[in-house]
N, C-alpha and C positions, 0 to 999 in steps of 0.2 A: 123480581124481588120485591116481598113484604117488608115493611117496617112497621113498629109499633108507633104509636103516640105518645106526650108527654103526658097525656089525661090518666093512659093506662099504668104510668109509674106510681099511684097513690098516693093518697093525701097524707100519709103519715110523714113526709118529709125527710125521710131517709136520702140517702145519695146512693142509688139505683139506676145502674146505667142501662139503656134499653138498646141490644144491637138487633138488626136484621136478621133475617131467619138462613139457617147455611144450606146451601145447594147442594143436594146428593149426587154422585160422579156415579152414574148407572152403565152397566154391561151391555152390548147390544141387543138388542130382543131375539129366540131364538128364530129362524127360519124353516124348522122344520123338527122335527122330531127325533130326529136320529139322536142329538147330542148338543153341550151347553157350551157357551163362548167361556172361556177362561183368559186371565189377564197375561200375555207375553210378554209384554217388558214395560217398564214405567218408564216414560221419556222426562217425566216433569219430577223433583224430587220432593219430601215430604216438607211442605214449612215454605215452599216458594211461592211467589206472587205466578198468579196465573191470568189471562187476558180470555173474555169469552171469546170462541172459537175456537182458542189454543189447543193440539194437541196434546195429552196428559200422561195417553197410553196406548196400549196396541192388545187387541184381542184376537184370538184365533178360534176356531171351533176345534172342540175337542170333544171326541166319539170314544166308545169303548177301544177298538180296534185300533184305531189311530193313537191312543192314549198307549196301548200296549205296545203298538210298533213303535210309538216315542220314546216309550222307556229302554226298547231292546237299543233300538240307536244310541240313546245316548247311552247304555249302559258298555255296547259294544266301543263307542268311540273314546269311552274310559278307556275301555280292556288293552284296544288296539293304542303299539306306542309306535313313534316314528323309528323307522329303521334305517340306518346311516348307506349309503348306497356303496354296493362293492368296488372296491379299488379295481380300475385298470391293471391290468397285468400287461408287463414289456416284454415284445416278442423276444425269443432268442437270440441269438448272433447271427444263426444257420438261417433264421427267418430272416430276417432285418437284413442278409445278404441276399436273398431273394427276392427282396420287396424292393430292395433299392436300386434302382434302377440306373443304367450307366449315362453317362451326360452324353454322349454321342448320338445315340439311338433313342432320342424324347421320341422322334417321330413314331418310328417302327413301334413302339412301346403301345401304343395308342391304340392299335386297334389288336394288342393281344390282349384277349380275357382273362382276368385274373381265376383259377380255380376255386369254386365253392367254397373249399377247407380251408382256405387263407386264410392267415391271423388279420390281416387288413379286411377281407371281405366280411370278416367276422366281427369285427368292431366296427365297421362303417353299419352291419345290421342292427347289433345292438344299440348303437346309438338312435337310429331310426325308431328303431323299437319305443325306448323310454320316451324320446319326444314325441310320438303318436299317443303313447299313453299318458305323458302328462296332458296334452293339448285335451284327450278325453275327458281326464278327470277335471280340467279346469270347465270345460264346456260345463261336462255334468255337475258342478257345485253351482255355476252362472243357471243353469236350468233350475236347480232345487231352490237355489235362493230366488227366484223369480217365481215359483211355485208358493215358497213360503211367503214372501211379500202379499201375492195375492192373493193367501188365505187370510194375512192379518186386516184387521178392521180398526181403523183409528178411533178413540175415545177421544171427545172433544171435548172443553169445560164449556158449561151452559151460561156461567157467569164470573162476572170478573172477581179474583179474591184470593184467601190465602189456601193452598190444598194442604189437607188433612187424610192419611192416607187410612184408613180403617182396617181391621181384621175381621169382617164383616163375612167375606168370603169361608176364613177358615171357621167361625163358628156358624155360621150358616150359610152350607153350600148354595142350596135353592136361589140367597138373596143377590140379587142383583146390583146393591150397592158395595162398593169397592172403598169407597172416599166419600169426602164432603169439602165442599169450596165455603168455608168461612169468610165472611165482608171484611175489608181490611175497618179495622178501626184504629187506624194512622198511630200506635204505639210511640212513633218518635216524628217530630217536625224539627228540619232543620233550613234555612232562608224560607221558610214560608212552603215546603214540599216536603210532602211526608215521604221519609224513608224507604217504607214497603212499597207503596202502589205508586208510587210519582206523581198523585195527585195535589193540586196547589192549594195549600191551608193557610187561612189567617188566624193571629193568635186573637183576634174578638172574634172569630166566626165561631158559632155556637151549632151544635148540632146532636139532634136528642139518641142518633146514631153511633156516638163516637165518645168514648169515654175524654177526649180531648175537649170539656166543657167548661171554657170558663165559668162561664154564670155559678156554675156549681163550686169551681175551684177545688179540680180535681186534677187539674192538669200542674205538672211541675218542669220549672225551668233550671237545667243541671248545667255548668261550665266546667270542661276539661283542661287541660295543660295545652297552651299556645291559643288560649281566647275564643275556641268553639263552645256555641250556646246550642243548645237545641232544647225544644220542647217535648217531654215526656207524660205519656198519661199516669194517673192513679196507679191503674195496675201493673203498666211498666218500670214504672218505681218502686214500685213493692218484688216485683220479680230481681230487679238490679242490684237492689239491699240483699234477698235473699239467696242470689249467686255472690254477691262480695262478702257474705258472712259466711258462706262455706268456704271460700277461699280461705280466709281471715284464719276460721277453727282448723284448717288443715293444716296451717303456716305456724299454728299457736301465736296466732300473733293479733294485736288491736291496732287501731289507728289512731293517730295522733297528728292533729296538725297543729303549727307554730305561726306566732306571730313574729316581728323580726326586730322592727324596731321598737327599744324600752321595755323589749321583754329578753332577749339576746345579745344586744348591742345596744350602742348609741353613737349616732352618725351624724355629722355636722360637715358644711362646705364653709365654713369662714374661713378664709386665708389665716387669723389669727392663732389657730390651732397649730400651726407649724412649730410656734416657738414653746407648743406647752404638752408636745410629747414626747419630747428627750428622746432617749434609747429605747422606748417599750418595746418588746417584742409582740404585743396585745394588741397596739393600735396599728393598722393598715393603712393602708392611701390606695384607695381605688381612680379610674382616670374613668369619668361619666360622661356622655355627649347629655350638650343639652343644646334645644331649639334644632335645626336642621340637621338627622344623622348624617345628612351627606358630605357636612361640611367635616373636614379632617381638623378644624384646628377651633371646635366649638368646644372640646373637652374639658372638664372642672374637677379639680381636684377632691375628692371626697375623705374625710377623715373618718374611721372606722375602728372605735374601740367594744374590745369584745369584753362579754359581762365575765364575773370571775364564777371560775367553776365549769364555763360553757362545754370543756372537754369533756370534762368527768360526768356531766348529763349526759349527754349522746353517748358517753362509752354505758354508763348504764341503760338506757332505752334501746338501743340502738337493734338489740338481738330481740325485745319482745316486739316491738313497734313498726308499726308501718309508718313513715313519717313523711310530711308533705306539709307545705308550706301554702300559707294565705295570708298576704298582706297587702297595704294598702301603698307601696312604691309601685314605681313601673317595672316591666318585664326584667330591662337591663339590668336594672339594680337588684331585682331580686337575686338572678342569675348568677353576678358578680358576688353577690354575699354568700350562695350557696358554696362557691368554689373557693372563697376565705374561711368559710366555718371546715371546710373538708383540708384546705391547706395547716390551717391552727391543730386538726386532729391527727395528723402525719407528722407535722412536725415540722414542715416547709416553711421557712422565714422570709421567702422574699415572696410578692406579689409580683401580677404580670408587668408592671413598670420595669421594677428592679431585675426582672429576669430579661427580660428585653436587652436591659442596659448593660447585664452582664456576657450576654450575648454580644453585642456590638464592640464591647470591652476584646473580647477572642479574638474577634474578628480584626482589631485594632490591631491587638498585638501578635497575631499571624503575620497581618500586612508587614506592621514594620521588621519584624525576624526574616520575611524575606527577603524584604530590601536590604537591609544588614546583608545579607547572604551573598545577595547580587552587588551589592558595592564592594566588599571584602574580595568574591572571584574578580571583578574588573580591576580592581587594585591591584592583585597577585598577577593578573596579566600583563597591567601597563609597565608594574614592575618589571619582568622577565623582559619584554620587551626593551625597555631603558636600558637594560643591563646588555644584552644584545648588543642594541646599538653604539652603546658605551664601546664594546668590545672592540665593534668592528673602526669606531671611528679611532681609536686608537692604535690600531692597527695599521688605518691608512696613514695616520700621522706619522709610526714610526718606520713605516718606509719609504715615505716623503721627506723624514728626515735624513735618514740615509742615503736617499738618494741625492738631497741636496748637500749632503755634507763631502758624499765622494765625488760631484762634480767639483765643488767646491776648491777640495783637493788636487786634483787635477789643474785646477785654473792657477792656481797659485804656485803649483810645482811650475808650469810652466813661465809665469811671471819673473818666478825667480831665477829659470833659464835666462830669460829675455832682459832683467836686469842685472844681471852680474858684473857685466864690465862697467856700466855707468856706478853702481855702489861703490867700486874701490876706490872713484876720483872725489866722494862725499867726504866731510867731514866726520870723522868717527864722533865728536861730541856733539855735534847735533841732537836735538832731542824731537821726540815726533811731534805732530800737532793733535792738541788734545782734542777728544771727540765734542761732536754737538748734542746737547742736550734736547729733548723732546718737551717741547711746552704743549700743556693742553686746556684749551680754554673752557667755562662752563658758567652757569647763568647765574647758580648761587640761587637755585630752586631746592627745597628739602623736599625729600623722596616722600613719595604716597604711603601714608599708613597701610600696614599689612591688611588682610580682612580680616587677622586676629584679635585686632586694636582696637576694632567696633565697639562701642555699647552693646553690653547682654539686653535683652529687652526680652520681648512674648516672643517674637519671632525666631527668638535663639532655638535652635532645633532641641527635642528631647534629649533625654540622656540612653544610651544603648539600651537595649533589654537582651535579657539573658535568656538563653533554653530554660532556665530552671524556673523562672518568671512567668514565659509562655503556659510550660505544662501543670505550674499550679493553677491557672486561670483555668486552661482545659478543665482539672481535676473538680475545682470547683464548679462548673456548668455542668460537668456531667451528674455531678450528685444534687444540683440545683433542678436538672430536669429529672433526674429519677424519681423524686420527691415531689414534680410536680405530676406525673405520672398515677403516682400513688393517689396524689390528692384528686386526682380527676375519676379515677375509680372509689374511693371513699366517698366523693360527691355522688356518683352515682348508685352506689350500695346504701347510699343511706336517703338520698332525696328521690332517685330515678327521674321520670317526668312527673311529679306531683306539685307542682308549680302555680300559683291562682294570682295575679293581682289585681289591681285594680282598674287596670288596661283592660283586662279581660270579664271584667263583671261591672263596668262604667254603666249601665244601665241602674243597677241599683244605688250611685251616688256616694260619696269620699268616707261616711261615716256610719255606714249600713255593712254587716256583714251577715250573710246568709249560711246556716247551715246545711241547708237542703241544696243550696245550689251547688254543692261540691260534693256533697252524700245524699242521694234523692231518699235512703232509708232513716232522713233524719238525725245520722248519728248514732245509731241502738250500739255500735261499734267503737265510736269513737270519743277521743276524748281533745278539749282545746285548751291550748297554754297561751292568754294572751293579757296585757296590763289593762286591756280599756275592755269593761263588761258592755257598758254602755252602745259598742256598736252591735255586739251582737243582740242587743234588747231593742234595737230601733228597726232590727227585721220583723216582719211580719208573720215568716213561715218555720220559724222557729221552737214553737211551742208544739209539742204534741197535743193528743187528748184531754180536755183538762179533769176528766177524772183519773186518768193515771198517773201514779205516783211519780212517775219520771219525766212528768211534764212541769214550767215554772208557769209563774201568774204573767198576764199578755202586761208587756212595759220591762220584765225582767230580763237577763239573761237564761241560755237556759241552763240545763245542770250540768251539762255536759265540761262546759267553761270552769277552768281553772286559772284562779287569780292569780296574779303576779305582782308583786311590789313593782312601779314603777322605776326602771334604772336610769340613772341620768350619774354622768360622771361627772367629779367635781369641777377639775379643769374645764369642760365644756360649757360650764355653765354660764347661761345669758349667753349663749350663742345661739343661734335659729336651728330646729332643726332640719332634718328632709321632710321628712312625710308626715303624718299626723301628731298631732300633739300627744304628750303620754297622758294617763291613767289618772284616775283621784291616786293620793296615797295619805292615807286616814295619819299615818305618824307625822306629816307636816303639819295639818293642824293644832298639835300641842305648840308647836316650835317655831320661829321664823329660820331658825340654824339649817344649815345644810345636812345633807344625810353624813354616816359614820364613816368609818376610815374603811378601803376597799376589802379590806380582808375579812370585813364584819360582814360583807354581804355571802350571805348561805341560801340565795331565794331557790338557787336552783337546784342546791342539794334537797331541799326541801320537797319541790316538786319533783325532783327525781325519785324518791321515798314514797311521795304518791302515786304517784306512776305503777310504779315497783307494787305495790297493797293492792292496785287495784288490777291488776294483769295477773295477780296470783289469787285473789278473788273469784274475778270473776273462772277461771279455769280452773277451782276448785270447785264450783256448781256440779251435780249432780246431772249430766246430759241426758235427763228425761223429755226435752223439746220443751222444759217451761224456763231456761233460762233468762234470768236476770237482764237485761241491758244495761250498759253504762251508767247510763242518764241516774237509773234506779242504785245501782249499787253507788255512786257518788253521793247521791242524797244519804244515804242510812250512813256511808260514811262521816256524813259531815254532822247525822244531827247526834252521833254518839260521845262529841266531842263535849257540849257541856249538856248533857243529859241529867235531869235532873238539877239543875243549879238555876237559882233565882237571881238577874240580875236588875238591876234598877241603873238606868241611864241621867246622869248629872250636868246641865249644862251644855247639851247634847242639843236636842229636839225639843221642840214645845210641848207642852203638856195635851195639849189637843192631838198630838201627831205619835202621840205612843201607841195609841191603838189604831193597828193596822186596818186597815179596809180587806175586804174579803178576797176582793178579785183583784186590786188594782195596785199599781207597783206601790212597794216600802221603801222608806226613808233609808239611804246604805247600811246606818248603824244597825236598824231595828231589823234588817233583811238579817244581815251578821249574825244576830243574837237568835233570832228565830231560827234561820238556817244550821247553827251550831247546835240546836235541839237546847237551848238555853228557853226560861219561863221567864219574860218580861213583865215587872211590875212597874207600877207606878211611884210608890212610895217604898222605904226602907222600914219591913217588916220583920219580925223575929225567924230565923230561918233563913233571912238572905243571904246570899255566897257572897257578890260582888256588886259593889258601884263603882261603873265606870265612869269617871268625871274627867272634864278639862279645867276645873278651878279645883280649890281647897278651903274657899268660902262658904259653900253652899250649905242651905239645910240640909240636904241629902247627908253631904259629905260629914255634916259634925255629926248628923243621927248615927250613922255606920259607923264612925269611930265609937260610939258607947256601944253598940250592937256585937254581941259577940259572938266569931266567926264571920264577920262581914269586912272584906279586905275593900281598900282601897285602890281601884288599880287605875293607870292612865289608858288610854284611848291605843296606843300602841300595842296594848296585849290581846284585844281584842282582834285589830288586824292583823299580828303574829298567828293566834289560833288560827283565824280564819282562811291566811294564806297558807298555810303547814297542813289544816288539816288534824290536827293533834292539839292535847291541852298543853300547853305551855305554861312554865312556872310562873306564876305571880309576882313572888317575892320580887324578882327582876324586874319589875315593871309597878310597884307600889307609889304613891302617889306620899313624898315627905310631908309633914305636919309641919306647919306654921312657913315654911322655909326660910326666913330668917328673920329679923328684929322686929321688923314692920309687922308682920303677920301674927308673931308671938306677944303681942298686945294684946291679941283678941283670942285667946285659948277657948277648947269647948267648954262647956258648963258644966261645972265638978271640977277644973284643973286649975289650980292657982298660976299668977302671971311670974313666980317664980321657978317654979315645975316646968311652963312653957317654955320662957328663957331659958332653964339650961339643956333643955333637950334639943331647942333649935338653935342653939351656939354648941350643941357636943362636935367634936369632928366626924366628918363620914368616913366609914371604914376605907381601908386601902382599895375593895377592890367596886366602889361607888365613886362617882363622881358629886359636886356640889349639889345636882338637879334630883341626886337619889338614882342616879338612873346605873344601869351595871353597865362594868367594865368588864368585854369580854376577854381581855388579855389575862385578868385575875381571876377566873370564875369559879368562885368556890359556894355550894349553895348552903355550907353549913354557917360561914358569917354572915349571909343575908337571914337565915333562922335568927341567929342570937342577936340580929340586929332588931328584929322583929318583935321578938321575946321581951329584951331591955325597953323596948319605943314601947310596949301595951304594959307594963309593968311600972314605969315614970308615969304612965296615963292612970 
């Protein structure tokens, strides 16, 4: 095999892969002029790896006569059908009587020869004929197969590579080439070994004939669920991307990659959280192992607070997206969170620990019930035995008494007879002697207290359980297990096996997320939902071609990422987070106050709306082969939010940073404005739409208040526009003039102090708080418009 050198690649700097030439698979040469060799059968399949010297096909010599005879044989073989053998007829009763020998004359019958016309002889002859015929057919088949095998000629591979079966024989019958053997270009490498040819390949190894060329940065590392990471070539990654795209288009779906912490939930393992969760159903408790997993006593409680509207979010996007998880947590944590989300979807209120406790309670109740039944049966048996024994004793006592009484009567009668003469001599007035009293002596010790007199404590037996209580616990367990099965089905339906954690991609680091690592095509049909954009910007392979509209600047997150406001539950504030810290929240730059009420968090509703619009846009495109990828569609959606608006930043970035660099990363606020299609200005000019400020005493703010049509808004307005990819009502985010009495003493030029004081001291409308921030409870845009108009008229 010949290989081309690197010098032949050219000096144009293009990424051209030079591969070795293919080796043809040829038929044997013609031995005579009688006929040609044709392929009888293929031993190896198309696309399989073959070794040098390995048999890939079998050829046979084909002549005109042989071909016609072979065709006749094949047609005859097709025409002849297998016939079922004739069923042997049973002999008649007369014949059976003749053929049945008597038992006494067996030796005499041996010398007797049956006539040829007898039924027995006919049957034996037929059997022998069938047997001989079968043996003849088998021998003929063996001989034919030997002849055919002798006629077959093996075709061996001339090199090691991938077999490609061609159609040259059909297009050009005179051509001897029936296929080619392409050299293995090592499309994927796992554990330092090519998955196709098995040759050892190192990640740092560079080969001019292999697409896996790290020097040219054409290879891509891919991680799948379970932690398996393998390296694929650029061609293979493109092919994988095409296959994934075709599969998703057939399903009418897009791919969605979700982060967990501070995006869908807030998790902590601080034990103080136990006293703050109360009886909430959206706070879950997980038991996760820490340290040595073999130790069963190292499990720690984790408290998980689900974000508001998480159920509505999944219900809105699960039919349109193939959802996966990419988190900075460990594998066990991600798996537990996946089933927790599924339980919340089906309405199951019990987690694994609570379900195990319920199973224990049911088993304990059944055991107590069985013990009670056994004790009752034993008591009944004892009472019956006691009653029978008492009856026997009473009968024995009665018979004993009667016998004793009769004996005493007989003795007394005899004594009377003997003492009758003597009694006449005694004085009739003499009294009988008094009876002796029985005297008992005791030690004066009090009797021992009864067991029932003991004090009741912890060792007291539990109260008896009823059959209704046992059945109620069983019904409760049955319902809980039914919901648990539905939760596992829902978990498989939503996430499947698409879960990747930091333990799977440990080589990237804790603060890096690579889109190409989980999607070799670069996310052409994928959207990402995360509270941190910096982890995606830290990856070097997330940006596509710089000349493409779907690419982003180096150091900035890809266009696929949908930024969401970091979720922090107020009762968990101050507790340590389980995984990475949350992302940047622009709204918190304005005030040190904590977040709004729980019901005001509508971030997931906004994100679901973005994903629905994105899915609709993608599949509304004409299927002409030029479909715009997801990053480009999201970029267009963002640019339409503030298109044609002129924006000035005040008190946010220094003057020298307002002009963004050509290809470098921009400051967060500048990137937000430019990504949304707004035009960034240095100073307030006529036609300026918004001044985004953090203070109300800057020169830009004072100038903006004198400029018609220019609104001074807070940074929270820009944050909401970017997170929702929609134009939000700026009236809700207006910066109130003056604030209070201190700033009212310094009004803008052209406004007297009395007017400024009256405006600052005027009470705020019912649907606004003291700082001018809208309350969502009484949301009425007309009141805000009236307030803004009144404020401008006063100015």
